[in-house]
Each structure stands twice: as structure tokens, then as C-alpha cells.
C-alpha positions, 0 to 999 in steps of 0.5 A: 499500500502506498501512502501519500507523501502529505498523508490523509487528505481532508476535504471541506465544503460549504455553501457561501454567498458566492457559491461553494466554498471548499478546502483541502487540508493535508495531514502532514504539517496540517497544511492548507493545500487548496481553497476555492470560493465560487469555483476560484482557486485561492491557494496554489495547488500542487500535484497529487502524490508530490511532497509539499513544495516550499513548505506550502501551507504548513503550520510552523511551530514552536517557531517559524522561520530560522534559528541560527546554527540551531542553537539558542539561549534564553533564561540562562539555558543554552539548547542545540536543535537539529540542523533541518536546513543544511543549506544555511546551517539553521534549524528551520520552520519548527518541529511539526513540518513533517509530522502526521496530525490527528484529524477530527473533521466535519463537512465545513470544519476540521481540527488537526492536532499534534503533540511536540514531545521533549527532544534534543534542543526543545525539552518541552511538551506542547499540545497543539491544534489548528482548526480550519473553518470554511466561512462565507467568503473564505476560511478562518484558521484558529491555532491553539497551543497548550503547555502540557509540560511542567515548566515554562515553554518558549513558543512562536507560531507561523503559517506558510500558505501560497496564494493565487486568484484563479488563473490570473498570472501571479506576476500580474497581481498587486500586493498591498501589505501593512508592514512599516519596518522590514528585517535586513538579513544576511547570506543565511537568511537571518536578521541582522538589522530592522529598518523603517520601510522606504520607497523600495521596501514599502508594500503599503502603496501596492506593488505589482508582483512581477516587478519585484523579487521578495523574500522579506519579513515585516514588522510594525503592522498597521491594523484596522479598528478591529485589530486585524492586519491585512495583506491584499492581493488584487487582480487587474479585473478588481477581484481581491484576496485578503489575508487577515491576521489577529494581534497575536501575529505581529509579523509577516513574511512575503515570499516569491519564488519561480520554483513552485511546481506548475507556476512561473511565479508563486507568492506566500503570505506568511503570518508570524508571531515572531521573526526569524531567530526569535529564540535568540533575540527574544523578539515576539517570543512567548513563554507559556506557563504549565497548562496555559493555553494560547489561542490565535487566528488568521484567515483568508477572504475573497471578493470578486 
């Protein structure tokens, strides 16, 4: 018997104001693999039977992005994680990237659960879950992290979804993103300085994706009166996709690549609670007390 590299597939469906809303969630990494509203694809698909490309859609926990040399020091202790990104010599994208989550699913909602057990470099226990719930114009994603151990545990969370608007060339999409600062990185993609955005790095006025190459983290996110920060992808015909993130997600990454299967260009919009190397800088790092729960949300809405 062959097992799909991304595990069991969860299919969700519901009726929305613009027709059927559907999503596909992969068991491995609890990844958002597809999302459609009214027949319009909003998440970049990849071939069935293939491994997850470029961390597409996965949950990043207990840290997003990278930890320099896999080594971190906080509260007087130093730990050494496994090097999961040999190219740059870092620990990357948390500890559940290749984990098979437990699944509880209904027609329009699914909760995937995974436990982080004490291990080399992370001697803590976390009970984690992510709930994907279809809404009228897209999807709402809720993360729950519980410290199931006996001592305080450092935690940060992120997601790595790739987006599109139907068959519109991603190069022709305009991105508008709320960051007021950006992180300069070294040759290993680790932050070395934070700067205010300027004419080159500011995405708030809107930038055509085909005119830029992006792999940049942003902070200082501007928010609406509801507390949400929003990144918008807009097609030339006026259709829009909005990625919203609550106040727990204080940072975000915008990443473009020409290496995504079946696409000349792909774009990821990544909500994050902390920037890269937070286990050393402490920036955005949250310490959960034993039995403490952290609940945080982001989601996608479509207008067309």
C-alpha cells in the first residue's frame, strides 16, 4: 500500500454567498493545500502524490522561519536543535513540519492536532491544534497551543500558505501589505537589522509582483479598528484576496519563488508571531506557563 507523502487528505465544503466554498487540508504539517470560493482557486495547488513544495501551507510551531545554527539561549539555558536546513546551517520551520497530525473533521470544519514531545534542543511538551473552518467568503484558521509540560515553554507560531486568484498570472497581481518596518538579512537569511520601510521596501502603496523579487519579513503592522492586519492581493479585473491576522501575529513574510511546481511565479503570505531567530533575540517569543493556552487566528477572504 502506498501512502501519499502529505498523508490523509481532508476535504471541506460549504455553501457561501458566492457559491460553494471548499478546502483541502493535508495531514502532514496540517497544511492548507487548496481553497476555492465560487470555483476560483485561492491557494496554489501542487500535484497529487508529490511532497509539499516550499513548505506550502504548513503550520510552523514552536517557531517560524530560522534559528541560527540551531542553537539558542534564553533564561540562562542554552539548547542545540537538529540542523534541518543544511543549506544555511539552521534549524528551520519548527518541529511538526513533517508530522502526521490527528484529524477530527466535519463537512465545513476540521481540527488537526499534534503533540511536540521533549527532544534534543526543545525539552518541552506542547499540545497543539489548528482548526480550519470555512466561512462565506473563505476560511478562518484558529491555532491553539497548550503547554502540557511542567515548566515554562518558549513558543512562536507561523503559517506558510501560497496564494493565487484563479488563473490570473501571479506576476500580474498587486500586493498591498501593512508592514512599516522590514528585517535586513545576511547570506543565511537571518536578521541582522530592522529598518523603517522606504520607497524600495514599502508594500503599503501596492506593488505588482512581477516587478519585484521578495523574501522579506515585516514588522510594525498597521491594523484596522478591529485589530486585524491585512495583506491584499488584487487582480487587474478588481478581484481581491485578503489575508488577515489577529494581534498575536505581529509579523509577516512575503515570499515569491519561481520554483513552485506548475507556476512561473508563486507568492506566499506568511503570518508569524515572531521574526526569524526569535529564540535568540526574544523578539515576539512567548513563554507559556504550565497548562496555559494560547489561541490565535488568521484567515482568508475573497471578493470578486
